[in-house]
N, C-alpha and C positions, 0 to 999 in steps of 0.2 A: 369657715369653714366648713363648704357648703358639699357635700361629695354624694354621690348615687352609688359608683360602686362598692362593692364588698371591700370593708376594713378589715383586714390581717393581720393580726398583730406580728413583729417582727420575731425572729429566732432570738431567746435569752438564752441558749445554752452556756453554763457558767465552763471555762476553762479548765482544763484538768490540773492545771498547776496552784489551782484552789482560789484566792481571794481574787474578785473578777470584779469590774465595774456596771451596773445596771442598767439595761438598754440603751446601749451606745453613749451612753454618759459621764462623768466622771466622778458619780456617787460609785462609794462601794457597795455591794451588798450587803453587809453587815454594820449599814448608817441607815439603813430605813427600815421606818418602824409601823408606819400608816401604807395600806396601798389603797386607794380608795380609785374605783372604774366609775366615770360617770360621761354622760352626755353634755354637760354646759362646763364653761370656762367662767370663774372667778371674773370680773371687769377688771380685778385689782393686777391680774397676771398678765405682765405685759409678752406678746409678741416674741421678742428677744430672750426671755425666761422659757419659749420651750422648745422643744426638740423633737423632730418625727421619730415615729417609732412604728410605723410604718411596714410591711413588710415591703411593699411597693413604692416606698420613699418620695411619696403622692400625698403627704400632709393629710392623710384621710385619718390617722389618729398623733395625738398629739400630747405628750407627757411632760410635766413638770415638776418643781421640787420642790416642797416653803421646807424653810430651817426651823429646824426644836431642839431644845437643849434640855436636855435631862440629865439631873446631875451634874451637870455642867460640860456635858459632856455633847458635840456638836451632833445632831441627828436629822433626820428626812423623813416628810411623811410624801409620799409619793404620787400625785394625780395623774391616770391617764383615760382620757377621755374622744371623743369620737361622734360625729349627729349620727352614726346607724350605730348597731349593734356590733361589734368588736367580738371578729372571729378569729379562733385559736384552733390551728393545721396541727403543733405540735407544742406540748405543754412539756416535754422535759425539762426536769429541772429549771424551771420559771421558776420559783423563789426560792432554788436553794442556795443556801449559806445566808438568806434575810436569820441571822442569829439572832436577833431585836425587835423583830418582826413580829407585833401585838396583835394586830386584827387586817385583814382583808375585806373591802367591802365593795364585792364584784355589780351589787347592785342593777343588779337584771340585765347588765351590757356585755355581755359574755355569751357567747355563741360557741360552746362546746361538743356540738353534735357530731364535728367531724374530726377531730382530732384523732392521732392516730396512737400518741404515745403521751402518759400521765406520769411515767415514772419517776422517780426521784424528786415531783411536783413542789413539796416541801420538807425533805429532807435537809434536815439544820435547824429549821424552824422551832427552835426551844421553847420561847418566848409568847408564840402564839397563843393566843385567847379565844379569841373570835374571829369566826370566817363567817359571814352574812352572805350568802347565796341566794 
């Protein structure tokens, strides 16, 4: 994953109908317990387990999920990685409905300088205890 172009995260505004999936995956928003933005992918993650979450669909930003079981409930940790800072242009509802989300770690990999809309970004994040910016 070597890109010199700007890495822009895809728009992930939830549907008006209620529960929706995370960044084009089949994982429900309510199943995410942790979001980690990072620069490197661990070696144990296979390319087949990753999916493209870049706005340009050029694989400049990839995501993968790690299964975790909490109280016998299947949940996920979501990882989002790029070789460069990830640019947000619209963060409206980005984490909306992540009702089991406990932690978000931006790890200085997010450029929010040109975000035009952050409304409802954390709406429904009732379990959020840690936001590391």
